[in-house]
DODREN-350859 format. One line per field, with one value per residue (C-alpha): residue in three letters; z, y, x negated. Coordinates in Angstrom, 1 decimal. Each point is the difference from the previous one (the first is absolute). Layout:
BEGIN
code <- c(ALA; ...)
c3 <- c(Z; ...)
c2 <- c(Y; ...)
c1 <- c(X; ...)
END
This chain:
BEGIN
code <- c(MET; ASP; VAL; THR; VAL; ALA; TYR; ASN; VAL; PRO; THR; ARG; MET; ARG; ASP; GLY; ALA; VAL; LEU; ARG; ALA; ASP; VAL; TYR; ARG; PRO; ALA; ALA; GLY; GLY; PRO; TYR; PRO; VAL; LEU; LEU; ALA; ARG; LEU; PRO; TYR; GLY; LYS; SER; VAL; PRO; MET; THR; ALA; SER; MET; LEU; ASP; PRO; LEU; GLY; LEU; ALA; ARG; ASP; GLY; PHE; ILE; VAL; VAL; ILE; GLN; ASP; THR; ARG; GLY; ARG; PHE; ALA; SER; GLU; GLY; ASP; TRP; GLU; PRO; TRP; THR; TYR; GLU; GLU; ALA; ASP; GLY; TYR; ASP; THR; VAL; ARG; TRP; ALA; ALA; ALA; LEU; ALA; ASP; SER; ASN; GLY; ARG; VAL; GLY; MET; ILE; GLY; ALA; SER; TYR; PHE; GLY; ASN; THR; GLN; TRP; MET; ALA; ALA; LEU; ALA; LYS; PRO; PRO; GLU; LEU; LYS; ALA; ILE; ALA; PRO; GLN; ILE; THR; TRP; SER; ASP; PRO; ASP; ASP; GLY; LEU; PHE; SER; ARG; GLY; GLY; ALA; ILE; GLU; LEU; GLY; ILE; ASN; LEU; PRO; TRP; SER; LEU; ALA; GLN; GLY; VAL; ASP; THR; LEU; MET; ARG; ARG; HIS; GLY; ASP; ASP; PRO; THR; ALA; LEU; GLY; PRO; ALA; LEU; GLY; ALA; LEU; ILE; GLU; ASP; LEU; ASP; GLN; VAL; THR; SER; PHE; GLY; TYR; GLY; GLU; LEU; PRO; ALA; GLY; ARG; HIS; PRO; ALA; PHE; GLN; ARG; HIS; GLY; ILE; ARG; GLU; ILE; GLY; PHE; GLU; ARG; SER; ARG; GLN; ASP; PRO; ASP; TRP; SER; ALA; ALA; CYS; ARG; VAL; ALA; GLY; ARG; GLN; ALA; GLU; VAL; GLU; LEU; PRO; SER; LEU; ASN; ILE; GLY; GLY; TRP; TYR; ASP; ILE; PHE; ASN; GLN; GLY; THR; LEU; ASP; ASN; TYR; VAL; GLU; SER; ARG; ALA; ALA; GLY; ARG; PRO; ALA; THR; LEU; ILE; MET; GLY; PRO; TRP; THR; HIS; ALA; ASN; PHE; THR; GLY; GLN; ILE; GLY; ASP; VAL; ASN; PHE; GLY; ALA; ALA; ALA; SER; ALA; ASP; LEU; ILE; GLY; PHE; ARG; GLY; ARG; SER; ILE; ASP; LEU; GLN; SER; ALA; TRP; PHE; ARG; GLN; TRP; LEU; THR; PRO; ASP; SER; ALA; PRO; SER; GLY; PRO; ASP; LEU; PRO; PRO; VAL; LEU; LEU; PHE; VAL; MET; GLY; ALA; ASN; GLN; TRP; ARG; GLU; GLU; GLN; GLN; TRP; PRO; LEU; ALA; ARG; ALA; VAL; ASP; THR; ASP; LEU; PHE; LEU; ARG; ALA; ASP; GLY; GLY; LEU; ALA; PHE; ASP; ALA; PRO; GLN; ALA; ASP; GLU; GLY; SER; ASP; THR; TYR; VAL; TYR; ASP; PRO; ASP; ASP; PRO; VAL; PRO; THR; THR; GLY; GLY; ALA; LEU; LEU; MET; SER; SER; GLU; PHE; ARG; SER; GLY; PRO; LEU; ASP; GLN; ALA; ALA; VAL; GLU; GLU; ARG; SER; ASP; VAL; LEU; VAL; TYR; THR; THR; GLU; PRO; LEU; THR; GLU; ASP; MET; GLU; VAL; THR; GLY; ARG; VAL; ARG; ALA; LEU; VAL; HIS; ALA; ALA; THR; ASP; ALA; PRO; THR; THR; ASP; TRP; VAL; VAL; ARG; LEU; CYS; ASP; VAL; ALA; PRO; GLU; GLY; ILE; SER; LEU; ASN; VAL; VAL; ASP; GLY; ILE; VAL; ARG; ALA; ASN; THR; THR; PRO; GLY; GLU; PHE; THR; GLU; HIS; ALA; VAL; ASP; LEU; TRP; SER; THR; SER; TYR; VAL; PHE; ARG; ALA; GLY; HIS; ARG; LEU; ARG; VAL; GLN; ILE; THR; SER; SER; ASN; PHE; PRO; ARG; TRP; ASP; ARG; ASN; LEU; ASN; THR; GLY; ALA; PRO; LEU; ASP; SER; GLY; THR; GLY; TYR; ARG; PRO; ALA; HIS; GLN; GLU; ILE; ALA; HIS; ASP; ALA; ALA; ARG; PRO; SER; ARG; ILE; SER; ILE; PRO; ILE; VAL; ARG; PRO)
c3 <- c(120.1; 3.3; -1.0; 1.7; -0.8; 0.9; -0.3; -1.5; -1.0; -1.2; -2.8; -1.1; -3.8; -2.0; 1.1; 3.6; 0.0; 2.8; -1.6; 2.5; -0.9; 1.4; -0.5; 0.0; -0.2; 1.0; 3.8; -1.8; -1.4; -3.3; -2.8; -1.4; -3.1; 1.0; -1.0; 0.0; -0.2; 0.1; 0.5; 1.2; 1.8; 3.3; -0.1; 3.2; -1.1; -0.5; -3.9; -0.3; 1.8; -1.5; -3.5; 0.8; 2.4; 1.3; 2.9; -2.6; -2.1; 2.6; 0.8; -3.3; 0.5; -1.1; 1.8; -0.5; 0.3; 0.2; 0.0; 0.5; -3.1; 0.6; 1.9; 0.6; 3.9; 1.9; -3.2; 0.2; -2.6; -2.1; -1.7; -3.7; -2.2; -1.6; -0.4; 2.0; -0.9; -2.5; 2.2; 3.9; -2.3; -1.0; 3.9; 1.4; -1.8; 0.0; 3.9; 0.1; -1.8; 2.7; 2.9; 2.4; -1.5; -3.6; -3.0; -1.4; -2.7; 0.0; -1.4; -0.2; 0.7; 0.3; -1.8; -1.4; 1.4; 1.3; -3.0; -1.5; 2.6; -1.2; -3.6; 1.1; 2.4; -3.1; -2.6; 2.8; -0.7; 3.5; -0.5; 2.5; -1.4; -1.9; -0.5; 0.2; 0.2; -0.4; 0.0; -1.2; -0.9; -2.6; -2.7; -1.4; 2.4; -2.3; -1.2; 3.4; 3.1; -1.0; -3.0; -2.6; -3.3; 1.1; 2.5; 3.7; 1.9; 2.5; 1.5; 1.6; 0.2; 2.9; 2.3; -0.3; 0.1; 3.3; 1.6; 0.0; 1.6; 3.5; 0.7; -1.4; 2.4; 3.0; -0.5; -0.7; 3.2; 2.0; 3.0; 0.0; 0.7; -0.4; -3.3; -0.7; 0.8; -2.3; -2.6; -0.1; 0.2; -3.1; -2.0; 1.2; -0.9; -3.6; -0.5; 1.3; -2.4; -3.2; -1.7; 1.2; -0.6; -0.2; -3.8; -1.3; 1.3; -2.5; -1.3; -0.3; -1.6; 3.3; 2.5; 3.0; 2.5; -0.2; 0.2; 3.0; 1.7; -1.0; -1.3; -2.9; -2.8; -3.1; -2.8; -3.4; 0.2; 2.2; -2.2; -2.9; 2.1; 1.0; -2.3; 2.2; 3.0; -2.5; -1.8; 3.8; -0.3; -3.7; -1.4; -3.7; -2.2; 2.9; 0.3; -2.0; 2.5; 2.7; -0.7; 2.7; -0.3; 1.0; 1.0; -1.2; 1.6; -0.9; -0.3; -3.4; 2.3; 1.7; -0.5; -0.9; -2.6; -3.0; 1.9; 1.2; -3.4; -1.3; 2.4; -0.4; -4.3; 0.2; 2.4; -2.3; -3.0; 1.6; 0.1; 4.0; 1.8; 0.9; 1.0; -0.3; 2.3; -1.2; 2.4; 0.0; 3.0; 0.8; 1.8; 3.0; -0.1; -1.1; 0.9; -2.7; 0.6; -2.0; -0.2; -1.1; -1.4; 1.9; -2.0; 2.1; 3.0; -2.2; -1.0; 3.3; 0.8; 2.6; -2.8; -3.3; -1.7; 2.8; -0.8; 4.2; 1.3; -1.7; 2.9; -0.2; -3.9; 0.4; 3.5; -2.5; -3.3; 1.9; 1.8; -3.6; -0.7; 3.7; 1.0; -3.2; 0.8; 2.6; -0.8; -2.2; -2.9; 0.2; -0.3; -3.3; -1.2; -4.1; -1.1; 0.0; 2.3; -1.2; 1.8; -3.1; 1.2; -1.0; -0.6; 3.9; -0.8; 0.7; -3.2; -0.9; -2.6; -1.5; -0.8; 0.4; -1.9; -1.7; -3.3; -1.3; 1.1; -2.9; 0.3; -1.6; -0.7; 1.3; -1.3; 1.5; -2.2; -0.6; 3.1; 2.1; -1.7; 0.2; -2.6; -1.5; -3.5; -0.9; -1.0; -3.5; 0.0; 2.0; 3.0; 1.5; 3.5; 3.8; 2.3; 4.0; 1.7; 2.7; 3.2; 2.8; 2.7; -1.0; -0.7; -0.7; 3.3; 0.5; 0.1; 0.6; -2.2; 0.7; 2.6; 3.5; 1.7; 3.2; 1.3; -1.5; -3.3; -0.6; -2.8; -2.3; -2.3; 1.1; -1.4; -2.1; -0.6; 2.0; -2.1; -3.5; 0.8; 0.1; -3.3; 0.3; -0.9; -3.5; -0.1; -2.5; -0.2; -2.1; -1.1; 2.7; -1.0; -1.6; 2.1; 2.6; -0.8; 1.8; 0.4; 1.4; -0.5; -0.4; -1.1; -1.8; -1.3; -2.7; 0.0; -2.3; 1.8; 0.0; 2.7; 0.5; 2.8; -0.1; 2.0; 1.0; 1.0; -1.5; 1.9; -1.1; 1.2; -0.9; 1.4; 0.2; 0.1; 1.2; -1.6; 2.6; -0.9; 2.8; -1.5; 2.0; -0.5; -1.2; -0.9; -0.7; -0.5; -0.5; -2.3; 0.3; -2.9; -1.1; -2.8; -2.8; 0.9; -2.7; -1.7; -0.1; 1.2; 0.5; 3.6; 1.5; 3.1; 1.5; 2.6; 1.0; -0.1; 1.3; -0.6; -0.5; -1.7; -0.8; 0.3; -3.1; 0.3; 1.5; -1.9; 0.2; 1.2; -0.7; 2.0; -1.1; 2.1; 1.4; 3.6; 2.6; 3.1; 2.5; -0.9; -2.6; 0.3; -1.9; -3.1; 0.6; -4.0; 0.6; -0.8; 3.5; 1.5; 2.2; 2.7; -0.1; -2.0; 2.2; -2.5; -2.2; -3.0; -1.4; -3.6; -2.8; -1.3; -3.1; -1.2; -3.6; -1.2; -3.6; -3.1; -0.2; 4.1; 1.4; 3.8; 1.4; 2.8; -0.8; 1.9; -0.1; -0.5; 0.7; -2.2; 1.8)
c2 <- c(111.7; 0.4; 1.4; 2.3; 0.2; 2.9; -1.2; 2.4; 2.3; 3.4; 1.8; 2.2; 0.5; 3.1; -0.1; -0.6; -3.7; -1.8; -3.1; -2.4; -1.9; -2.6; 1.1; -2.2; 1.6; -1.2; 1.1; 1.4; 3.5; 0.8; 0.8; -2.9; -0.4; -0.3; -3.1; 1.1; -2.4; 0.8; -2.8; 0.0; -3.3; 0.9; 1.2; -2.8; -3.0; -3.0; -0.2; 3.8; -1.0; -3.3; 1.8; 3.1; -1.4; 3.4; -1.1; -1.2; 2.8; 2.2; -2.2; 0.6; 3.8; 1.1; 2.5; -2.1; 1.4; -2.1; 2.2; -1.0; 1.8; 2.5; -1.2; -3.3; -1.3; 2.7; 3.0; 2.4; 0.7; -1.7; -3.7; 0.7; -2.5; 1.5; 3.9; 1.6; -2.1; 2.2; 3.2; -1.9; -1.8; 3.7; 1.4; -3.0; -0.2; 3.6; -0.6; -3.1; 1.3; 2.8; -3.0; 0.4; -1.9; 0.0; 0.6; 1.5; -2.5; -2.8; -2.7; -1.8; -4.1; -2.2; -2.1; 0.0; 2.9; 1.7; -0.9; 2.2; 2.8; 0.0; 0.8; 2.7; 1.6; 0.0; 1.5; 3.1; 0.5; 0.7; 1.2; -2.1; -3.5; -1.8; -3.3; -2.6; -3.5; -0.8; -4.0; -2.1; 3.2; 0.9; 2.8; 0.5; -1.1; -1.3; -2.4; -2.2; 2.2; 1.3; -2.4; -1.9; 0.3; 1.3; -2.1; 0.5; -1.3; -1.4; -2.1; 2.8; 2.7; -1.4; -1.9; 2.7; 3.0; -2.1; -0.6; 3.8; 0.5; -1.5; 3.4; 2.4; -1.8; 0.2; 3.7; 1.0; -1.9; -0.2; 2.3; -2.2; -3.8; -1.2; 1.4; -1.3; -3.3; -1.1; 2.0; -1.9; -3.2; 0.4; 1.3; -2.9; -2.3; 1.2; -0.5; -3.4; -0.6; 1.4; -2.8; -1.9; 2.7; 3.5; -0.6; -1.2; 3.2; 2.3; 2.6; -0.4; 3.5; 1.3; -2.5; -0.7; -0.4; 3.6; 1.3; -2.1; 1.2; 3.4; -0.6; 1.2; -2.3; -0.6; -0.6; 0.4; 1.8; 2.5; 0.5; 1.0; 1.9; 2.2; 0.0; 2.6; -2.9; -2.3; 2.0; 0.6; -3.3; -0.1; -0.4; -0.9; 2.7; 2.1; -2.1; 2.9; 2.5; -1.9; 0.9; -2.3; -3.6; -2.8; -3.6; -2.0; -3.3; -2.4; -3.7; -2.0; -1.1; 3.7; 1.8; 2.8; -2.0; 2.3; 3.1; -0.7; -0.4; 2.9; 2.4; -1.3; 0.5; 3.5; 0.9; -1.1; 1.2; 3.3; -0.2; -0.6; -2.2; -3.0; -3.9; -3.3; -2.8; -2.5; -3.1; -3.0; 1.9; 0.2; 3.6; -1.6; -3.0; 0.6; -3.5; -2.3; -2.1; 1.5; -1.5; -4.1; 1.0; -0.5; 2.9; -0.9; 1.9; 2.6; 1.0; 1.7; 3.6; -1.2; -1.1; 1.5; -2.9; 0.5; 3.9; 0.5; 1.3; 2.1; 3.1; -0.5; 0.4; 3.2; 1.2; 0.1; 1.3; 3.2; 0.4; 0.8; 2.7; 1.2; 0.4; 0.3; 2.4; -2.9; -3.4; -2.8; -0.8; -1.6; -3.8; -1.7; 0.0; -0.4; 2.2; -2.7; -2.9; -3.0; -3.0; -2.7; -2.4; -3.4; 0.2; 1.1; 2.4; 3.8; 1.9; 3.1; 2.4; 3.2; 0.9; -0.6; -1.1; -2.2; 1.1; -3.9; -0.8; -1.1; 0.4; -3.1; -1.2; -3.5; -0.3; -1.9; -3.1; -2.3; -2.7; 2.0; 0.2; 3.0; 0.3; 2.7; -0.6; 1.8; -1.6; -0.2; -0.9; 0.2; -1.8; 0.6; 1.5; -1.0; 0.6; 0.4; 1.4; 3.0; 0.0; 2.5; -2.2; -2.5; 1.8; -1.3; 0.0; 2.2; -2.9; 1.6; 3.1; 3.2; 1.2; 1.1; -1.0; -1.6; -2.6; -2.9; 0.8; -0.9; 2.0; -1.4; -2.7; -3.0; -3.4; 1.2; -3.5; 1.0; 3.0; -2.0; -2.3; 2.5; 0.0; 3.9; 0.0; -0.6; -1.6; -0.2; -1.5; -0.4; -3.2; -0.8; 2.6; -1.6; 2.4; 2.6; 3.5; 2.9; 2.6; 3.7; 2.7; 1.1; -2.5; 1.2; -2.2; 1.4; -1.9; -0.4; -0.9; 0.6; 0.2; 0.4; 2.5; 3.7; -0.3; -2.8; -0.4; -1.8; -1.9; -1.7; -1.4; -1.7; -3.2; -2.6; -3.8; -2.3; -3.6; -1.0; 1.9; 2.6; 3.4; 3.1; 3.3; 2.8; 3.2; 1.0; 2.9; 1.4; 2.6; 1.0; 0.3; 1.9; -2.1; -0.2; -3.6; -2.4; 1.6; -1.0; 2.6; 0.1; 0.7; 0.8; -1.6; 1.1; -2.4; 1.4; -0.8; -3.0; -1.7; -3.7; -2.9; -2.7; -3.3; -2.6; -2.2; 2.7; 1.4; 3.3; 0.4; 2.9; 0.0; 2.2; 0.8; 2.7; 0.3; 0.1; 0.4; 1.2; 1.8; 1.8; 0.7; -1.9; 1.5; -0.2; -0.2; 2.5; 3.4; 1.1; 2.9; -1.5; 2.4; -1.5; -3.3; -2.9; -2.3; -2.2; -2.5; -2.7; 0.7; -2.2; 0.5; -0.7; -0.1; -0.1; -1.4; -0.1; 1.8; 3.0; 0.3; -1.7; 0.6; -0.2; 1.0; 1.8; -1.1; 1.6; -3.1; 0.7; -2.1; -1.4)
c1 <- c(-116.2; 2.1; 3.2; 2.7; 3.8; 2.6; 3.5; 2.8; -2.2; 2.5; 0.2; 2.0; 1.7; 1.0; 3.5; -0.7; 0.1; -2.3; -1.6; -2.1; -3.2; -2.4; -3.6; -2.7; -3.3; -3.9; -1.0; -3.0; 0.1; 0.5; 0.4; 2.4; 2.1; 3.8; 2.0; 3.8; 3.3; 3.3; 2.1; 4.0; -0.3; -1.5; -3.5; -0.8; 1.6; -2.4; 0.8; -1.8; -2.6; -0.8; 0.6; -2.1; -2.4; -1.0; -2.2; -2.0; -0.2; -0.5; -3.2; -1.1; -0.1; 3.5; 2.6; 3.3; 3.2; 3.3; 3.1; 3.7; 1.9; 2.6; 3.0; -1.7; -1.2; -1.8; 0.6; 2.3; 2.7; 2.5; -0.9; 0.8; -2.3; -2.9; 1.7; -2.3; -3.3; -1.6; 0.2; -0.5; -2.9; -1.5; 0.6; -1.6; -3.0; -0.9; 0.2; -1.7; -2.9; -0.6; -0.2; -2.9; -2.9; 1.7; -2.3; 2.7; 1.0; 2.7; 1.0; 3.0; 0.9; 2.9; 2.3; 3.6; 1.9; -3.2; -1.6; 2.8; -0.8; -3.5; 1.4; 2.0; -2.6; -2.4; 3.0; 0.2; -3.9; -1.1; -3.6; -1.9; 1.9; -3.0; 1.2; 2.6; 0.5; 3.8; 1.0; 2.7; 2.0; 2.5; -0.3; 3.6; 2.5; 2.3; -2.5; -0.2; 1.2; 3.5; 0.3; -1.1; 1.5; 3.1; 0.4; 0.2; -3.2; 2.6; -2.8; -2.1; 2.7; 2.5; -2.3; -2.6; 2.3; 1.9; -3.5; -0.6; 3.2; -0.8; -2.4; 2.7; 2.4; -2.4; -0.4; 3.9; 0.9; -2.6; 1.3; 3.2; -0.9; 4.1; -0.3; -3.5; 0.7; 2.9; -1.4; -3.4; 2.0; 1.9; -2.8; -1.9; 2.7; 0.1; -3.6; 0.0; 2.9; -1.4; -0.3; 2.8; 2.4; -1.4; -1.7; 3.3; 2.3; 1.2; -0.3; -3.7; -0.3; 1.8; -1.4; 2.7; -2.6; -1.4; 3.6; 0.5; -3.6; 0.0; -3.8; -1.9; -0.9; -1.8; 1.9; 0.9; 3.2; -1.7; -2.6; 2.4; 2.0; -2.8; -2.4; -2.4; 0.2; -1.7; -2.6; -1.6; -1.3; -0.6; -3.6; 0.5; -0.9; -1.6; -3.5; -1.8; 1.0; -2.3; -3.6; -1.3; -1.8; 2.3; -0.4; 3.2; 0.3; 3.2; 1.1; 1.7; 2.6; 0.6; 3.3; -2.0; -2.5; 1.0; -0.2; -3.4; -1.3; 1.6; -1.4; -3.2; 0.8; 1.1; -2.9; -2.7; 2.0; -0.5; -3.5; 0.0; -2.4; 2.1; -0.7; 2.5; 0.3; 2.5; 0.1; 2.8; 1.5; 3.9; 0.7; -0.3; -2.2; -4.2; -1.0; -1.0; 3.1; 3.2; 3.0; -0.4; -3.9; -3.0; -1.9; -3.5; -1.1; -2.2; 3.6; 0.7; -0.7; -2.5; -2.2; 0.7; -2.2; -2.8; -0.2; 1.4; 3.4; 2.0; -0.2; -3.6; -0.5; 2.6; -1.9; -3.5; 2.2; 1.0; -3.2; -1.4; 2.8; 0.4; -4.0; -1.4; -3.4; -1.0; 1.6; -1.2; 1.6; 3.6; 1.0; -1.0; 3.2; 0.4; 2.9; 2.8; -0.6; 2.6; 1.1; 0.5; 2.6; -0.4; -3.5; 0.2; -3.2; -0.7; -0.7; -1.7; 1.1; -0.5; 3.6; 3.8; 1.8; -2.8; -0.8; -0.9; 3.6; 1.9; 3.9; 1.3; 3.7; 1.5; 3.4; 3.0; 0.9; 2.6; 0.3; -1.6; -2.9; -2.6; -2.8; -2.4; 1.7; 3.3; 3.1; 0.6; 3.4; 3.6; -1.1; 3.6; -0.2; 0.3; 2.9; 0.7; 2.5; -1.3; 2.5; -0.6; 1.3; -2.6; -3.1; -3.5; -2.0; -3.1; -2.8; -3.2; -1.5; -1.3; 1.9; 0.5; 3.5; 1.4; -2.5; 2.3; -1.1; -3.7; -1.9; -2.7; 0.1; 2.4; 1.0; 3.1; 1.3; 3.8; -0.1; -0.7; 2.7; 2.9; 2.1; -0.3; -3.4; -1.7; -3.4; -2.4; -3.1; -3.2; -2.1; -2.9; -2.8; -3.2; -2.3; 0.3; 2.0; -0.6; 2.8; -0.9; 1.8; 3.5; 2.5; 3.3; 2.9; 2.3; 3.3; 2.7; 3.4; 3.8; 2.5; 3.8; -0.8; -0.1; -3.3; -2.1; -3.5; -2.9; -2.4; -3.7; -2.1; -3.5; -1.5; -2.7; 1.1; -2.7; -0.3; 2.0; 2.5; -0.2; 1.2; -1.4; 1.2; -2.6; 1.7; 3.8; 2.1; 4.1; 1.6; 3.7; 1.8; 3.0; 1.0; 2.8; 1.6; -0.7; -2.7; -3.9; -2.2; -3.8; -0.8; -3.5; -1.0; -3.2; -1.7; -2.8; -3.6; -2.0; -3.2; 0.6; -2.0; 2.3; -2.2; -0.2; 2.9; 2.0; 3.1; 1.6; 3.5; 2.5; 3.6; 2.7; 2.9; 1.7; -0.4; -2.6; 1.7; -0.1; -3.6; 2.3; 3.8; 2.4; 1.5; 3.2; 0.7; 3.0; -1.6; 1.4; -2.5; -2.8; 1.8; 3.3; 0.3; 0.8; 1.8; -1.3; -0.1; -1.7; -2.1; -0.7; -3.4; -1.3; -4.1; -1.0; -3.4; 0.4; -1.8; 2.0; 0.2; -3.6; 0.0; -3.0; -2.5; -3.3; -3.3; -3.2; -2.3; -3.7; -2.2; -3.4)
END
């Protein structure tokens, strides 16, 4: 079909603010279903077009509406992350459904922030909204967006907030070029120096960069001080309110890995139609080359095991919900489609988590051992010193950070050579072992500090000795100095085959910086603490204090 595009089409919100959207429509008369995306990143930037393919969707017979959210780019109002998305989403859906040539049925599409705007609109229940397809987005903002395990998600919080500040300053000083130039220059300098300078600034909970530029941020401290602000983007616990089908798409190395899974699980538990696709992807990389590993061309979102492009699968999926009287059945998708890493294959499943996955303990043992047999005697403990002035550097993982930090599976050699990283390794496997599901650790640990962090990482060690990270997690603990306490660490979920001849490895340390902010080991408030001290750490692995990691093993 030929396509026409109308730019900056206005719609007025209930409080009078005018938001603007670009509208792509088939040139021939309708009626057509509507696909809506609401995002803060600029509706006309190339990233948006490449991710949403509005021209392609319009050629497929959809009216496609891409809107700048409130306070961003062409839309009026003040930029306040996610504060208005529920109400604005409701108003925009109703307006989009009434567009000329619309059939009155609306679906929402998009990823990350504009995956969350879908959930927020769905929670507002506009009657014309019939389906959503959120990708790589969170469920609980305190589990991957603001924080994780009590530690600040500094890696994303700082550069994301600074980057959004560019449009804020353009709007603030748009009529005063003499003020705009210096303001933008100072902001860009901070953005360029995030890794070399900004990540290390203190206090992390009230970052000086936000104060310097007067910009809004996503941050743990702000979410604690203003629960209503953080609740405006919280999906966790509310999925049952969304009486709509959802297509949930995520990546094993995405920063919102667990959020995608949790949204799917809770939707299914509430009896809602839901579909899940999990690839080996990161937040910004949907190819088959992730980190140091080539998972194969079929792993990419352009092929998905030769089922077709992700956007085409979404188009077919939407058609079954938005044109139910005339459309053919939707894409041939199972309830769950997983990419199993290591085996490097897509696999269809009927549920998540898998019923046949058996949670199995691997115990830390003496001399760096890791075994399915629990210790039967006193095997002692292992110690290290965690110094916030020399934290363990972030090396791969499910993250979204400044571009110097690659996500995905990366060689852990430099990390594992450090004296403040304990390493425990199994004997070589005699047969393939599949781990699919949620990985958790229970660590018996002691410290001489009033508060400290425990970081646990599961790795795959190849016969030639290369260790690649699979999943990891952190917990921030208030402690009684010198006392052993059992700490639960959530490493989130994966689907991974450890091949015969490979070994499983567990790392234990106290930092992963700058992905997560450093625990200063002093107990000072996050919004004011600037001093720090080393902490002497001890990990037990004996019969009375069996530190272990639990992995969901899927038998052949």
